[in-house]
Backbone bond lengths (Angstrom), bond angles and torsions (degrees), N, CA, C in turn:
res aa  C-N    CA-C-N  psi(-1)  N-CA   C-N-CA  omega(-1)  CA-C   N-CA-C  phi
1 M - - - 1.447 - - 1.519 108.95 -
2 K 1.310 116.43 133.25 1.447 120.80 -178.45 1.521 111.25 -96.40
3 T 1.319 116.22 152.57 1.450 121.72 176.22 1.519 109.29 -81.05
4 Y 1.333 115.74 133.33 1.456 120.84 -179.70 1.523 110.05 -81.02
5 M 1.302 117.10 131.85 1.462 122.83 175.48 1.523 108.65 -118.34
6 A 1.305 115.93 119.66 1.466 120.66 -179.03 1.520 110.22 -70.88
7 K 1.308 115.45 146.46 1.462 122.14 175.17 1.519 108.10 -115.50
8 A 1.301 117.14 161.44 1.463 121.49 -176.47 1.528 111.83 -59.69
9 A 1.313 117.71 -31.86 1.461 121.31 -179.15 1.532 112.06 -73.59
10 D 1.342 118.04 -21.80 1.465 122.09 -177.46 1.523 113.57 -81.62
11 I 1.311 117.74 -11.91 1.454 121.30 -169.19 1.520 111.41 -88.26
12 E 1.333 115.45 127.62 1.461 122.32 173.56 1.516 107.23 -110.62
13 R 1.303 116.41 122.99 1.462 120.63 -178.41 1.524 110.14 -96.22
14 K 1.332 115.51 132.33 1.454 122.09 176.60 1.526 108.47 -108.28
15 W 1.314 115.55 168.79 1.459 122.56 175.94 1.524 108.41 -113.86
16 F 1.328 116.69 134.74 1.458 122.20 178.66 1.521 109.84 -127.21
17 V 1.341 116.16 147.43 1.462 122.68 174.86 1.520 108.12 -116.21
18 V 1.324 116.35 130.68 1.458 122.79 177.68 1.519 107.66 -118.60
19 D 1.345 116.86 124.87 1.462 121.46 176.94 1.522 108.04 -92.45
20 A 1.333 116.90 117.28 1.459 122.05 -173.71 1.525 113.42 -94.69
21 A 1.326 118.81 9.15 1.464 121.61 -176.11 1.528 110.51 -67.58
22 G 1.336 116.27 120.82 1.453 122.11 175.85 1.514 115.45 73.89
23 V 1.312 117.99 15.01 1.466 122.56 -177.17 1.533 108.59 -111.39
24 P 1.341 117.93 140.66 1.467 119.27 177.77 1.527 112.28 -62.27
25 L 1.320 115.54 145.68 1.458 123.05 -176.97 1.522 112.26 -56.22
26 G 1.313 118.13 -43.66 1.460 121.85 -177.82 1.517 112.80 -65.21
27 R 1.346 117.61 -37.23 1.462 121.09 179.12 1.524 110.99 -64.38
28 V 1.334 115.49 -43.52 1.464 119.88 179.11 1.523 109.85 -66.67
29 A 1.329 116.89 -42.58 1.464 121.04 -176.73 1.526 111.76 -63.35
30 T 1.334 118.22 -40.27 1.460 119.81 -179.81 1.526 111.35 -68.91
31 L 1.330 116.91 -39.15 1.464 119.95 177.37 1.521 110.92 -63.56
32 V 1.323 116.55 -45.09 1.462 121.43 -179.49 1.528 110.71 -65.22
33 A 1.340 117.87 -41.28 1.467 120.71 179.23 1.528 110.99 -62.92
34 D 1.334 117.41 -39.52 1.463 120.62 177.38 1.524 111.47 -64.62
35 L 1.330 117.14 -40.00 1.464 120.24 179.05 1.525 111.54 -69.35
36 L 1.330 117.23 -38.72 1.468 120.87 -179.57 1.525 112.28 -68.05
37 T 1.329 116.96 -35.04 1.459 119.81 179.70 1.519 112.59 -84.47
38 G 1.329 117.96 -21.40 1.459 121.51 -179.58 1.509 113.10 83.82
39 K 1.335 118.31 22.53 1.460 121.09 -175.75 1.515 113.77 -67.74
40 K 1.315 118.86 -19.64 1.458 121.28 179.75 1.531 112.01 -86.45
41 K 1.319 118.09 -5.35 1.465 121.42 -179.14 1.520 110.55 -85.21
42 T 1.319 115.47 151.34 1.463 120.06 178.93 1.521 112.04 -73.40
43 I 1.324 117.45 -21.08 1.469 120.58 -179.11 1.524 112.32 -95.13
44 Y 1.340 117.99 14.95 1.469 121.51 -176.62 1.526 110.81 -56.98
45 T 1.317 114.38 128.95 1.456 122.56 174.65 1.533 106.53 -131.98
46 P 1.337 118.86 125.71 1.463 120.72 -171.78 1.525 115.03 -58.70
47 H 1.334 118.52 -34.74 1.455 119.95 -175.11 1.527 113.44 -95.25
48 V 1.345 116.95 6.61 1.466 121.53 178.82 1.522 108.53 -117.79
49 D 1.309 116.95 141.42 1.458 122.09 -179.74 1.530 109.29 -79.33
50 C 1.337 116.91 95.15 1.469 123.00 -175.03 1.523 112.36 -101.57
51 G 1.319 118.83 1.08 1.456 122.32 -169.15 1.507 115.49 -74.79
52 D 1.334 114.29 173.54 1.457 123.32 -177.88 1.525 110.11 -112.41
53 F 1.333 115.60 174.95 1.453 122.55 174.73 1.525 108.61 -87.41
54 V 1.332 117.27 140.36 1.461 121.48 -178.39 1.523 108.98 -130.52
55 V 1.340 115.49 130.68 1.456 122.83 175.18 1.524 106.70 -113.31
56 V 1.318 117.61 122.32 1.464 122.15 178.62 1.521 107.60 -109.98
57 V 1.346 116.53 125.41 1.458 121.63 179.81 1.522 109.30 -113.33
58 N 1.322 116.23 160.74 1.471 124.87 178.71 1.524 112.68 62.37
59 T 1.326 118.08 44.00 1.463 119.73 178.24 1.524 111.96 -69.38
60 D 1.340 118.09 -20.37 1.462 119.84 176.20 1.528 111.91 -67.10
61 K 1.328 117.32 -20.43 1.460 121.66 -178.15 1.523 112.36 -100.19
62 L 1.342 117.61 14.86 1.472 121.31 174.78 1.523 109.66 -65.10
63 V 1.317 116.27 151.78 1.458 122.06 -177.64 1.523 108.96 -116.79
64 L 1.323 116.41 139.32 1.464 122.25 169.30 1.520 106.95 -114.98
65 T 1.326 117.24 125.16 1.450 121.51 -175.42 1.519 110.79 -82.21
66 G 1.321 115.47 160.02 1.460 121.44 177.70 1.518 112.03 66.05
67 N 1.323 115.88 -142.23 1.465 121.90 -178.79 1.520 112.11 -99.93
68 K 1.343 117.48 23.08 1.453 119.81 -173.99 1.524 113.17 -64.81
69 L 1.316 118.78 -27.43 1.470 119.98 179.09 1.522 111.53 -60.76
70 T 1.315 117.28 -33.47 1.462 120.23 -178.38 1.526 112.92 -102.35
71 D 1.337 117.31 -34.03 1.461 120.70 -173.03 1.522 114.11 -88.95
72 K 1.323 117.76 -35.15 1.466 121.32 -176.18 1.525 109.45 -77.90
73 M 1.320 115.86 133.63 1.465 121.11 -176.45 1.522 110.91 -119.45
74 Y 1.316 115.39 144.23 1.462 121.63 169.38 1.512 106.02 -100.48
75 R 1.329 116.62 122.29 1.464 121.44 -177.33 1.516 110.35 -119.37
76 H 1.322 115.83 139.34 1.456 120.46 171.01 1.527 108.18 -148.04
77 H 1.313 116.29 158.83 1.456 121.69 -176.53 1.521 109.24 -116.56
78 T 1.320 115.84 135.93 1.463 120.85 -177.46 1.521 112.58 -77.08
79 G 1.326 117.05 -19.93 1.454 120.78 -177.13 1.515 112.03 102.76
80 Y 1.319 117.45 -10.69 1.454 122.01 177.30 1.525 110.03 -96.21
81 V 1.326 116.56 162.75 1.452 121.77 178.99 1.529 108.86 -62.70
82 G 1.324 116.45 129.32 1.462 120.72 -179.15 1.516 112.80 71.71
83 G 1.308 117.80 22.48 1.455 121.33 -173.54 1.508 115.59 -95.76
84 L 1.336 119.01 25.94 1.457 121.24 177.44 1.523 109.19 -76.82
85 K 1.314 116.93 121.67 1.464 122.42 179.76 1.517 108.91 -108.85
86 E 1.331 117.21 135.57 1.449 123.01 179.27 1.515 110.09 -126.96
87 V 1.331 115.50 134.59 1.460 121.86 175.95 1.519 106.90 -135.06
88 D 1.343 117.32 129.21 1.464 118.23 176.85 1.527 109.45 -76.71
89 Y 1.328 115.75 157.22 1.459 120.33 -173.33 1.523 112.68 -68.25
90 G 1.327 118.16 -23.83 1.470 120.17 175.18 1.519 110.59 -61.88
91 T 1.334 116.58 -45.58 1.462 121.91 177.91 1.524 110.83 -68.21
92 L 1.336 116.44 -42.70 1.464 120.83 -179.27 1.528 111.25 -63.16
93 M 1.334 117.19 -42.32 1.468 120.68 179.46 1.520 111.12 -67.75
94 A 1.320 117.62 -36.81 1.463 120.25 179.35 1.530 111.15 -70.27
95 K 1.335 116.15 -38.22 1.464 120.27 -177.34 1.524 111.55 -77.05
96 D 1.357 117.36 -51.39 1.465 121.03 -176.95 1.531 109.08 -154.46
97 S 1.324 116.00 93.25 1.463 120.35 -176.82 1.528 111.87 -70.64
98 T 1.333 117.78 -23.41 1.462 119.51 178.18 1.525 110.88 -68.28
99 K 1.335 117.11 -33.20 1.459 120.72 178.88 1.529 110.66 -68.08
100 A 1.332 116.85 -37.67 1.462 120.45 178.14 1.529 110.37 -61.89
101 L 1.322 116.82 -41.65 1.464 120.26 177.90 1.520 111.10 -67.31
102 Q 1.318 117.66 -43.36 1.460 120.84 -179.82 1.523 111.54 -62.91
103 L 1.323 117.72 -38.24 1.461 120.97 178.20 1.523 110.99 -66.58
104 A 1.337 117.14 -39.82 1.460 120.68 179.50 1.528 110.77 -66.03
105 V 1.331 117.05 -42.69 1.466 120.87 179.96 1.520 110.51 -69.13
106 K 1.329 117.10 -41.74 1.460 121.07 -178.85 1.521 111.35 -60.70
107 G 1.334 117.35 -34.91 1.453 121.10 177.77 1.512 113.51 -68.00
108 M 1.341 117.42 -19.68 1.466 121.86 -179.24 1.528 113.08 -95.78
109 L 1.310 117.54 -6.06 1.460 121.74 179.94 1.525 109.87 -93.60
110 P 1.337 118.18 162.91 1.464 120.57 177.53 1.523 111.86 -60.75
111 K 1.311 116.26 144.11 1.471 121.19 -179.66 1.528 109.86 -89.46
112 T 1.318 116.66 52.76 1.456 123.08 -178.10 1.521 109.13 -134.42
113 S 1.317 116.32 -176.41 1.463 120.03 176.60 1.523 110.63 -63.95
114 L 1.320 117.62 -27.58 1.459 121.66 176.75 1.527 110.81 -65.43
115 G 1.319 117.72 -43.24 1.464 122.02 177.87 1.514 112.13 -65.73
116 R 1.320 117.11 -38.05 1.464 120.54 178.22 1.516 110.81 -65.94
117 K 1.316 117.57 -34.28 1.463 122.17 177.19 1.532 110.61 -70.87
118 Q 1.336 117.19 -39.12 1.458 121.67 -177.18 1.522 112.32 -68.34
119 I 1.322 118.57 -37.12 1.468 120.89 -177.10 1.526 111.56 -67.51
120 T 1.337 117.62 -20.16 1.466 119.70 179.39 1.521 111.99 -71.58
121 R 1.333 118.09 -15.20 1.459 120.89 178.93 1.523 113.18 -90.69
122 L 1.326 117.39 6.05 1.461 122.08 176.23 1.524 108.64 -93.28
123 H 1.329 116.15 128.06 1.468 122.25 177.26 1.520 107.22 -124.24
124 A 1.329 117.93 114.51 1.461 122.23 -177.12 1.529 109.65 -114.85
125 Y 1.350 115.32 140.20 1.460 121.60 -178.60 1.522 109.38 -133.86
126 K 1.331 116.07 144.61 1.457 122.33 -176.27 1.522 113.00 -69.52
127 D 1.333 117.34 -32.79 1.456 119.87 -177.37 1.529 110.61 -124.15
128 E 1.321 116.44 -165.43 1.469 121.93 -174.01 1.528 113.11 -72.16
129 A 1.324 117.75 -27.01 1.468 121.57 -174.64 1.533 111.27 -76.79
130 H 1.332 115.56 134.96 1.461 121.10 173.01 1.515 107.96 -145.65
131 K 1.324 116.75 163.59 1.461 121.42 -172.96 1.527 113.06 -104.83
132 H 1.345 116.83 28.38 1.460 119.63 -175.85 1.533 112.57 -118.29
133 E 1.331 117.48 28.14 1.466 120.51 178.55 1.520 111.70 -66.22
134 A 1.316 117.72 -29.62 1.465 121.41 -177.94 1.534 111.90 -64.61
135 Q 1.332 118.06 -24.54 1.457 121.46 -179.67 1.534 112.11 -83.06
136 K 1.338 116.75 -4.72 1.475 123.06 -179.55 1.527 111.75 52.48
137 P 1.334 117.47 63.03 1.466 119.55 -177.82 1.528 112.00 -71.50
138 E 1.330 115.64 148.62 1.462 122.31 176.25 1.524 108.88 -89.01
139 K 1.330 115.96 141.25 1.458 120.47 178.96 1.525 109.57 -81.75
140 V 1.332 116.34 135.34 1.466 122.64 179.61 1.525 107.83 -121.27
141 E 1.333 116.22 132.05 1.466 121.73 177.85 1.527 109.42 -93.39
142 V 1.327 116.07 144.55 1.456 121.47 176.32 1.522 107.58 -84.29
143 K 1.318 117.27 123.78 1.474 121.75 -176.12 1.516 111.00 -83.18
144 G 1.331 115.71 153.39 1.459 121.79 174.12 1.506 114.69 77.97
145 V 1.335 117.69 24.49 1.458 120.83 -179.14 1.522 108.46 -119.71
146 R 1.304 115.62 129.18 1.478 120.48 176.69 1.524 108.44 -86.35
147 N 1.305 116.05 130.86 1.480 119.85 177.66 1.507 110.76 -109.54
């Protein structure tokens, strides 16, 4: 039996919508990363971009458990001496909750040109409205969350 290797011509991309209202950030990020990489597909091949398009709505209603709003920090360096910048997630979520989700998902994707290509298929919106109705996206529920 031979191992199947997907080719670019074999890949069919679907559109999915994930509602992030009342769901922890990490749960949404792992689901989105799996959809972007295509790991749930039977034709998944690690070195081929098999993933789908993902639209995440209601990022303003994402939840961080415990004391993460105050204790967890987003850090980046400007490249200059003494240029370490720190922002706590409470400030980051209040200013731009879509960026917090994109950073969480980006950290779960491969750190290669393949990962950079996959993150471009993520579309995050602060509220319920999005501009991708024409693609007829399928709704996906986040598993393991008590409502």
